[in-house]
C-alpha positions as CSV (number, residue, x, y, z in Angstrom):
1,M,87.8,23.5,112.3
2,L,86.0,20.6,110.5
3,L,89.0,18.3,111.2
4,L,88.9,19.2,114.9
5,A,85.2,18.5,115.1
6,I,85.6,15.1,113.5
7,T,88.4,14.2,115.9
8,V,86.5,15.2,119.0
9,S,83.5,13.2,117.8
10,I,85.5,10.0,117.4
11,T,87.4,10.3,120.7
12,G,84.2,11.2,122.6
13,C,82.4,7.9,121.8
14,K,81.6,5.7,124.7
15,Q,83.4,2.3,125.0
16,D,80.1,0.3,124.9
17,E,79.2,1.9,121.6
18,L,82.2,0.3,119.7
19,K,81.0,-2.7,117.8
20,P,82.5,-5.0,115.2
21,F,82.3,-3.7,111.6
22,E,80.7,-7.0,110.6
23,K,77.8,-8.8,112.2
24,N,77.5,-12.5,111.6
25,D,75.7,-14.6,114.2
26,T,76.3,-17.8,112.3
27,P,79.1,-19.8,114.0
28,P,82.0,-20.7,111.8
29,G,82.9,-24.3,110.9
30,Q,85.1,-26.4,113.1
31,V,88.7,-27.3,112.5
32,S,89.3,-30.7,111.0
33,N,92.1,-33.3,110.2
34,I,93.6,-32.7,113.7
35,S,97.0,-34.1,114.6
36,V,99.0,-33.7,117.8
37,T,102.7,-33.6,118.4
38,N,103.5,-33.9,122.1
39,G,106.5,-32.0,123.5
40,P,108.1,-31.2,126.9
41,A,105.2,-29.7,128.9
42,N,103.4,-28.8,125.7
43,A,101.7,-30.1,122.6
44,K,101.5,-28.7,119.0
45,I,98.0,-29.1,117.6
46,T,97.9,-29.0,113.8
47,Y,94.6,-28.8,111.8
48,T,92.8,-27.8,108.6
49,L,90.9,-24.5,108.8
50,P,87.2,-24.3,108.1
51,I,86.2,-22.6,104.8
52,D,84.6,-19.5,106.3
53,K,85.3,-16.1,104.6
54,D,85.0,-14.2,107.9
55,L,87.2,-16.6,110.0
56,L,89.4,-14.5,112.3
57,Y,91.3,-17.0,114.5
58,I,91.5,-20.4,116.2
59,K,91.4,-20.6,120.0
60,A,92.4,-23.4,122.4
61,V,91.1,-23.5,126.0
62,Y,92.5,-25.8,128.6
63,T,93.1,-26.1,132.3
64,L,96.5,-26.2,134.0
65,K,97.4,-28.3,137.0
66,S,97.1,-25.1,139.2
67,G,93.4,-24.9,138.2
68,V,94.1,-21.8,136.0
69,Q,92.3,-21.8,132.7
70,A,94.7,-21.1,129.9
71,E,93.8,-19.8,126.4
72,V,95.9,-19.7,123.2
73,K,94.9,-18.0,120.0
74,S,96.3,-18.5,116.5
75,S,95.6,-16.4,113.4
76,Y,93.8,-17.8,110.4
77,Y,97.1,-17.4,108.6
78,N,98.4,-20.4,110.6
79,N,97.3,-24.0,110.7
80,S,98.6,-24.9,114.2
81,L,98.9,-23.7,117.7
82,L,101.0,-24.6,120.8
83,V,99.4,-25.3,124.2
84,E,101.9,-25.3,127.0
85,G,102.5,-25.1,130.7
86,F,101.6,-28.7,131.7
87,G,103.1,-30.0,134.9
88,D,102.6,-33.7,134.3
89,T,102.4,-36.3,131.5
90,A,98.7,-37.2,132.0
91,V,96.2,-37.0,129.2
92,H,94.6,-33.6,129.0
93,E,91.6,-32.3,127.1
94,V,91.9,-29.2,125.0
95,K,88.9,-27.4,123.5
96,V,89.6,-25.9,120.1
97,F,87.2,-23.2,118.7
98,S,87.0,-21.4,115.4
99,V,86.1,-17.7,115.9
100,N,84.8,-15.3,113.2
101,R,85.1,-11.6,112.9
102,S,82.0,-11.0,115.0
103,E,83.6,-13.0,117.8
104,V,81.1,-15.8,117.4
105,E,82.6,-19.2,118.3
106,S,82.1,-22.6,116.7
107,A,81.2,-25.6,118.8
108,P,84.4,-26.9,120.3
109,V,86.4,-29.8,119.0
110,I,87.8,-31.9,121.9
111,V,91.5,-32.8,121.4
112,K,93.3,-35.1,123.7
113,I,97.0,-34.5,124.3
114,K,99.7,-36.2,126.5
115,P,102.6,-33.8,127.0
116,L,106.1,-35.1,127.6
117,E,107.9,-34.5,130.9
118,N,108.2,-30.9,132.0
119,P,111.8,-29.7,131.7
120,I,111.9,-28.8,135.4
121,W,112.3,-32.5,136.3
122,S,115.4,-33.1,134.1
123,V,117.0,-29.9,135.5
124,Y,116.2,-31.0,139.0
125,R,117.6,-34.5,138.5
126,N,120.9,-33.1,137.0
127,L,121.2,-30.3,139.5
128,R,124.5,-30.1,141.3
129,V,125.0,-27.6,144.2
130,I,128.4,-27.0,145.6
131,P,130.3,-24.3,147.7
132,D,131.6,-21.3,145.8
133,F,133.6,-18.3,146.8
134,A,131.3,-16.3,149.1
135,G,128.4,-18.3,147.7
136,V,126.8,-21.3,146.2
137,N,127.2,-22.7,142.6
138,F,124.5,-24.4,140.6
139,T,125.0,-26.5,137.5
140,S,122.6,-28.5,135.5
141,T,121.4,-29.2,131.9
142,N,118.3,-27.7,130.3
143,P,118.2,-29.2,126.7
144,A,114.8,-27.8,126.1
145,K,116.1,-24.3,126.8
146,A,112.9,-23.8,128.9
147,D,112.4,-20.5,130.8
148,L,113.1,-21.7,134.4
149,S,113.8,-20.3,137.8
150,I,116.1,-21.9,140.4
151,E,114.4,-20.8,143.6
152,V,116.6,-20.7,146.6
153,M,115.6,-20.6,150.3
154,M,117.9,-20.5,153.4
155,F,117.1,-21.8,156.9
156,K,116.8,-18.8,159.2
157,D,114.8,-18.1,162.4
158,G,113.5,-21.7,162.5
159,K,112.2,-21.9,158.9
160,Y,113.3,-21.8,155.3
161,Q,112.9,-18.3,153.8
162,Q,113.3,-16.7,150.4
163,I,116.6,-14.8,150.1
164,G,115.8,-12.8,147.0
165,K,118.6,-14.4,144.9
166,N,116.8,-16.7,142.5
167,I,118.4,-17.6,139.2
168,Y,116.4,-17.1,136.0
169,T,117.6,-18.8,132.9
170,A,116.8,-20.4,129.6
171,A,120.3,-21.6,129.0
172,A,120.9,-25.2,127.8
173,D,123.9,-25.5,130.1
174,I,123.3,-23.9,133.5
175,N,126.3,-22.8,135.5
176,Q,125.6,-19.9,137.8
177,S,126.3,-18.8,141.4
178,I,124.7,-16.7,144.0
179,R,127.0,-14.8,146.3
180,G,127.1,-12.5,149.3
181,F,127.3,-15.2,152.0
182,D,129.6,-15.6,155.0
183,T,131.8,-18.7,155.3
184,L,129.4,-20.2,157.9
185,E,127.6,-23.4,157.0
186,N,124.0,-22.8,156.0
187,K,121.0,-25.0,155.2
188,F,119.5,-24.4,151.7
189,A,116.3,-25.6,150.0
190,I,116.3,-25.5,146.2
191,T,113.4,-26.1,143.8
192,I,113.0,-25.6,140.0
193,R,109.9,-23.6,138.8
194,D,108.6,-22.8,135.3
195,R,106.6,-19.7,134.4
196,W,103.3,-21.5,134.8
197,L,104.1,-22.2,138.5
198,N,104.9,-25.8,138.1
199,Y,107.4,-26.9,140.7
200,S,109.9,-29.8,141.0
201,D,110.6,-31.5,144.3
202,T,112.8,-29.7,146.8
203,L,116.5,-30.4,147.2
204,Y,117.8,-29.9,150.7
205,T,121.5,-29.4,151.3
206,K,124.1,-27.9,153.6
207,I,126.7,-25.6,152.1
208,K,129.7,-23.8,153.6
209,P,130.8,-21.0,151.2
210,L,134.5,-20.5,150.6
211,Y,136.3,-17.4,151.9
212,E,137.1,-14.5,149.7
213,T,137.1,-10.7,149.8
214,A,137.0,-8.1,147.1
215,L,140.5,-6.8,146.5
216,S,140.4,-3.0,146.6
217,K,140.6,-1.4,143.1
218,S,142.3,1.6,144.7
219,L,145.5,-0.4,144.9
220,Y,145.5,-1.6,141.2
221,K,148.0,0.0,138.8
222,P,149.4,-0.8,135.4
223,L,152.6,-2.7,134.9
224,K,153.9,-2.1,131.4
225,L,156.3,-4.9,130.3
226,P,158.2,-5.1,127.0
227,T,155.9,-7.8,125.5
228,D,152.6,-6.2,126.6
229,V,150.3,-4.8,123.9
230,G,149.5,-1.1,123.7
231,Q,146.2,0.7,123.5
232,T,144.4,1.8,120.4
233,Y,143.6,5.2,121.8
234,S,145.3,7.0,124.7
235,S,141.9,7.7,126.2
236,T,141.4,3.9,126.6
237,A,144.2,3.4,129.0
238,L,144.7,0.2,131.0
239,E,143.8,1.8,134.2
240,N,140.3,2.4,132.8
241,M,139.6,-1.2,133.8
242,W,139.3,-0.1,137.4
243,D,137.9,3.4,137.2
244,N,134.3,2.2,138.2
245,G,133.0,3.1,134.7
246,F,131.1,0.0,133.6
247,I,129.6,0.9,130.3
248,D,130.3,4.4,128.8
249,W,133.0,5.3,126.3
250,P,135.9,5.9,126.7
251,S,135.8,4.4,130.2
252,C,137.2,1.1,129.0
253,S,140.5,-0.5,127.9
254,L,140.8,-1.0,124.2
255,T,144.0,-2.7,123.1
256,D,145.7,-2.7,119.7
257,V,143.0,-3.6,117.0
258,S,145.7,-4.0,114.3
259,K,147.4,-7.0,116.1
260,V,146.1,-10.4,115.1
261,T,148.2,-12.7,117.2
262,S,147.7,-13.3,120.9
263,Q,148.1,-10.2,123.1
264,W,148.2,-9.5,126.8
265,V,148.3,-6.8,129.4
266,T,149.7,-6.9,132.9
267,F,148.8,-5.1,136.1
268,D,149.6,-5.0,139.9
269,I,146.7,-5.7,142.3
270,G,148.6,-4.0,145.1
271,K,149.2,-6.8,147.6
272,P,149.8,-10.6,147.4
273,A,146.6,-12.7,147.6
274,I,145.4,-16.2,146.9
275,M,143.2,-15.5,143.9
276,S,139.7,-16.9,143.8
277,R,138.0,-15.3,140.8
278,I,137.9,-12.3,138.6
279,V,134.8,-10.5,137.4
280,I,135.0,-8.9,133.9
281,W,132.6,-6.4,132.5
282,N,133.2,-6.3,128.7
283,Y,132.6,-3.1,126.8
284,P,129.1,-3.2,125.1
285,E,129.4,-1.8,121.6
286,Y,126.9,0.8,120.3
287,L,124.8,-0.8,117.5
288,N,121.4,0.1,115.9
289,A,119.7,-2.4,118.2
290,G,121.3,-0.8,121.3
291,R,124.3,-2.0,123.4
292,M,125.7,-5.3,122.2
293,Y,127.8,-7.7,124.3
294,Y,129.5,-10.8,122.9
295,Y,130.7,-8.6,120.1
296,G,133.9,-7.0,118.7
297,G,136.8,-7.1,121.2
298,N,134.8,-8.7,124.0
299,L,136.8,-11.6,125.5
300,K,135.9,-15.1,124.1
301,D,139.0,-17.3,124.3
302,F,141.4,-16.0,126.9
303,E,143.7,-16.8,129.8
304,I,144.5,-15.3,133.2
305,W,148.0,-15.6,134.6
306,G,149.5,-14.7,138.0
307,S,153.0,-14.1,139.3
308,D,154.6,-12.9,142.6
309,N,157.7,-11.7,140.7
310,P,157.3,-11.1,137.0
311,P,160.5,-11.0,134.9
312,A,161.4,-7.6,133.5
313,D,161.8,-9.0,130.0
314,G,158.0,-9.5,129.7
315,S,158.3,-13.3,129.2
316,F,156.0,-15.9,130.8
317,N,158.8,-17.2,133.0
318,N,157.7,-17.2,136.7
319,W,154.1,-16.9,135.7
320,V,151.4,-19.5,136.5
321,M,148.2,-19.9,134.6
322,L,145.2,-19.3,136.9
323,G,142.6,-20.2,134.3
324,S,141.8,-20.8,130.7
325,F,138.3,-19.7,129.6
326,K,135.9,-19.7,126.7
327,S,133.1,-17.2,127.1
328,T,129.6,-18.4,125.9
329,K,126.2,-16.8,125.7
330,P,123.5,-18.2,128.0
331,S,121.2,-18.3,124.9
332,G,123.7,-20.0,122.6
333,S,122.6,-17.6,119.9
334,P,124.9,-16.7,116.9
335,Y,127.2,-13.7,116.7
336,G,125.3,-10.4,116.5
337,V,122.2,-11.8,118.2
338,Q,121.6,-11.0,121.9
339,T,118.7,-12.0,124.1
340,S,117.6,-10.2,127.2
341,E,119.2,-12.9,129.3
342,D,122.5,-12.6,127.4
343,Y,122.5,-8.9,128.1
344,A,121.6,-9.1,131.8
345,F,124.3,-11.8,132.3
346,A,127.1,-9.8,130.7
347,N,125.9,-6.4,132.1
348,A,126.2,-7.8,135.6
349,G,129.8,-8.8,135.0
350,I,130.9,-12.3,134.1
351,S,132.7,-14.2,137.0
352,Y,135.6,-16.5,136.2
353,T,136.9,-18.9,138.9
354,L,140.7,-18.9,139.3
355,S,142.9,-21.7,140.6
356,S,146.2,-20.7,142.2
357,A,146.9,-23.9,144.1
358,G,147.1,-21.9,147.4
359,K,149.9,-19.7,146.1
360,K,149.7,-16.0,146.5
361,V,150.3,-13.7,143.5
362,R,150.5,-9.9,143.2
363,Y,150.5,-9.4,139.5
364,L,147.9,-10.5,136.9
365,R,148.1,-10.9,133.2
366,I,145.1,-11.1,130.8
367,K,146.0,-12.9,127.6
368,T,143.5,-13.0,124.8
369,N,143.6,-15.7,122.1
370,K,140.4,-14.8,120.3
371,N,137.7,-12.2,120.8
372,W,134.1,-12.4,119.6
373,Q,135.0,-10.7,116.3
374,G,137.5,-13.4,115.6
375,T,140.7,-11.3,116.1
376,T,142.6,-10.7,119.3
377,F,142.2,-7.1,120.6
378,M,140.3,-6.8,123.9
379,S,137.7,-4.2,124.9
380,I,137.1,-4.4,128.7
381,S,135.1,-1.9,130.7
382,E,135.9,-3.0,134.2
383,I,137.3,-5.7,136.3
384,Q,137.1,-6.8,140.0
385,C,139.5,-9.3,141.5
386,Y,138.6,-11.4,144.5
387,G,140.8,-13.5,146.7
388,D,142.3,-14.1,150.2
389,P,145.1,-11.6,151.1
390,R,145.3,-12.8,154.7
């Protein structure tokens, strides 16, 4: 009963009765020996801490181009802080305060910074927008790996309107598409934005998406040829690649894990079509940190082949290569490391554009040269083929 009484007493305190354990109205000393390293849309401020036993943190206060006042705090264990979010390369004043454990601030030290160009501008200058199958493709470079949004508007009902298909990325090399458009020519307005609401200029363009349609998975079926690789488990049959199971075991196709040379599987898409692309959902492995893509048997270095009449001996005679691909993570992080953007990108299915030179094919072959583990087996959860069967 005593323990219960103590608990109730503590949780029953009013918020305005909570006070710092220490009470020191004397302001701490100021930071000194300040140096500034200007970076893209940011600046690193390095300093010497004051000698105050109850120093708690260092705080920087500054105003962004939008008029919003920003604040950055850094523990007394550090001797630097990063101020960021600047939309220009002008000189800005930053007020740096020392704060003690009683939340008493020192007089500010005024630090002048001059940030380098915001990454939105280099992305904007290098942006290339071209037609894609049922959509629009965006490519650019983002060497700072800044968190950016490619915001897309389309001209409709006499004005440019948001279409809810923005691209969010921190990748160094941007190559993404938005889809779901008819083949009619449309006017688009594109701008680059960072997370502090700094915007680039607007690019206006007309795009006529290329025709394609999703080829019905109800028509897909395995084609077992003499040189094709087998499955590791009978429960991970080839036809699991089109059973509409995108993530759960054993709704995937897991090929022979003991084979170390290139291996391939073959299947029938049901009707001849000029192939435009294939979307592949790799199987995400269960690890302690959750589900992991870019791991194990996920495709890394692979080829897609097509044929209208594959030879019965399983050879590559009468086959044409539709594409050779090297899968990469948006983040560029090492094996076994996965960012939220990496996960979202793979979980949505990775789209690979195919080139059939206008020739219709009915049979596809996936050939893997190397997986993310460094061997050659493949673990694919699902595929969706697109093309023009007309």
